[in-house]
C-alpha positions, 0 to 999 in steps of 0.5 A: 838925586834930582828934585822932580825924582823926590818920593816920600815914604808910602806910609800906610793906612791908620784906623786913625788920625794922628790929629784930633778931628780928622779921619782916618786918612787915604795916602798917595804919593806917600802923603796922607789926605782926605776928601769930601764934597764933589766938583772942582778939585780944591787943593787945602796947604797948611802951614808949618807944624800944622796939619790938614786939621787946621782948615777944619773950620771951612772943610765942611763949608767947601765941600758944597761947591768943590771936591776938596782935598786937604792934605798933610805935607811931608812929616806933618799929620799922618803923613811921613817924613822925607826920605830926603835929609836936609831943609825940605823947601817950599818948592820941594814940597811944591813938587810932592803935592804935584806927585799927590795931584797926578796920583789922583789923576788930576792936572790943575786943582784950585789951590787954598794954602795958610802961611808956608802952605801959601808959599808952597801952593805959589810955587805949585801955581809956579809949576802950571798946576793951579787953577786958582790960587788963594793964599791966606797969609802966606809965607815968602813974600817977605824980607829973607829970614836968615835965622830960625824963628823962636816962636815956632820954635818955642810953640812946637817945643811946648806942645809936644811937652805939654802932650799929657795934658792938652786935653784938659789944658785946651778946655780952658777958654781963658788959657786957650785964648792966651795961647793963641794969641799970636795966631788970631785976632778974635780969639773967642772963635778958637774953640776946643776942637780947633785948639786940641787939633792944633797942638796934636798938630804941632807935637805929630809934626816929626818933619817941623825942622826940615820945613823950617830949614827950608824956609831960611835965607830964601823967599818967593822969586816965580810970581811972573811964572804964574800965568796971568789967566789964574787967579791970585788973591793974596790975603793979611790980616791986619793983626798978623803977628807971624808975618808983619807988615812992615817985613812980611807982605812985601806986594811986590813978590807977589803975581803983578795981577793978584788982588791983595787984601788986607782983612780987619780984626785978623791974625796968622789964621784967617780960616780960624778968625773968620771961616765964613769970610774966608770960605767967601773970598776962596769962592770968588777967587775960584769964580774968576777962574771960571770967567 
């Protein structure tokens, strides 16, 4: 089956989302999504073993300026797993998002992606589907990983095993701060809602293995295919423990015209560490597209 023919299961509407804090999903091209606001379309793309709920801290603010579309990638959140066996690369996931945009009648959208979602957004931009791109600690700008991430595997396993006690455990602030110490710098900003949504997203990620394997032995190679009139902003935290600067923040792999920012007191999830600053950075990027 050619990549352009990859489609995903139709899914079915749920009365409730599998991820706490997310509304009942809509479906298009077999992917679960939610919308808020009006204006130019802005697509939010989460990372591996996460969900559209990762962007809950910024959706309301963004919806004041855009038609926000928060999507669950294949096998994450409320989206069904891919019918295609084997690893699911960021390029393949970008094709799935292109089908979503097609079904919604959207030719191009502002793209905002975190971690793996940042890489997927760059691939989608190289496919000529972006009005602008804001990469929040994007994966793929790295020395290729040849083995699975022990941190990702551990986090996913613990979230699955801890399911029954999650509602109680995530109410304990010191425990939340300890568990999220590798993802955020300003751990006091991770409240119960963010923590519960993150753990639920990990547990619901039936497509975790396929997506994780799709990140191995590869990196983003299509920077020159992103048009220079598509603004790109790449943001990393100065203490990103998931994607450290010495191995996973290679500026030469980003589009040559990209703005490259390293933000102080920030980890791997800018929308949790600094939601206000993240919204401001997205708005600056989209404004450059308007010019």
